[in-house]
C-alpha positions as CSV (number, residue, x, y, z in Angstrom):
1,M,0.0,0.0,0.0
2,N,1.3,3.4,-1.0
3,K,1.3,6.0,1.8
4,K,0.8,9.5,0.5
5,T,2.2,12.6,2.3
6,D,-0.5,14.9,3.7
7,L,-0.8,18.0,1.6
8,R,-0.6,20.2,4.7
9,I,2.8,18.8,5.5
10,L,4.0,19.5,1.9
11,R,2.7,23.1,2.1
12,T,4.4,23.6,5.5
13,K,7.7,22.3,4.3
14,Q,7.5,24.5,1.2
15,S,6.7,27.6,3.3
16,I,9.7,26.9,5.6
17,R,12.0,26.5,2.7
18,K,10.8,29.7,1.0
19,A,11.1,31.6,4.2
20,F,14.7,30.3,4.7
21,Y,15.8,31.3,1.2
22,E,14.3,34.7,1.5
23,L,16.0,35.4,4.8
24,I,19.3,34.3,3.4
25,Q,19.0,36.9,0.7
26,E,18.0,39.6,3.3
27,K,20.1,38.8,6.3
28,G,22.7,36.3,5.4
29,Y,23.0,32.8,6.7
30,E,24.8,33.5,10.0
31,A,22.2,36.1,11.1
32,I,19.1,33.9,10.7
33,T,17.4,32.4,13.7
34,V,14.8,29.6,13.9
35,Q,12.3,32.2,15.2
36,D,13.0,34.3,12.1
37,I,12.1,31.4,9.9
38,A,9.0,30.5,11.9
39,D,7.8,34.1,11.8
40,R,8.4,34.5,8.1
41,A,6.7,31.1,7.3
42,M,3.8,32.1,9.6
43,I,4.0,28.9,11.6
44,N,4.4,28.2,15.3
45,R,8.0,27.4,16.2
46,N,6.9,24.1,17.6
47,T,5.9,23.0,14.1
48,L,9.5,23.0,13.0
49,P,11.1,19.6,13.0
50,K,13.5,18.9,15.9
51,Q,17.1,17.9,15.1
52,T,18.3,14.6,16.6
């Protein structure tokens, strides 16, 4: 059985990626914070995947 990825997850990932690329252009990589990405992507910071 094929398991499809939820469309909401795909949109969230796309929003995070877009926010990250925009912020790199504006602030540079070293100046970006996780909160900056969450704010730009209009998501709650808890939505971002945790690093293991």
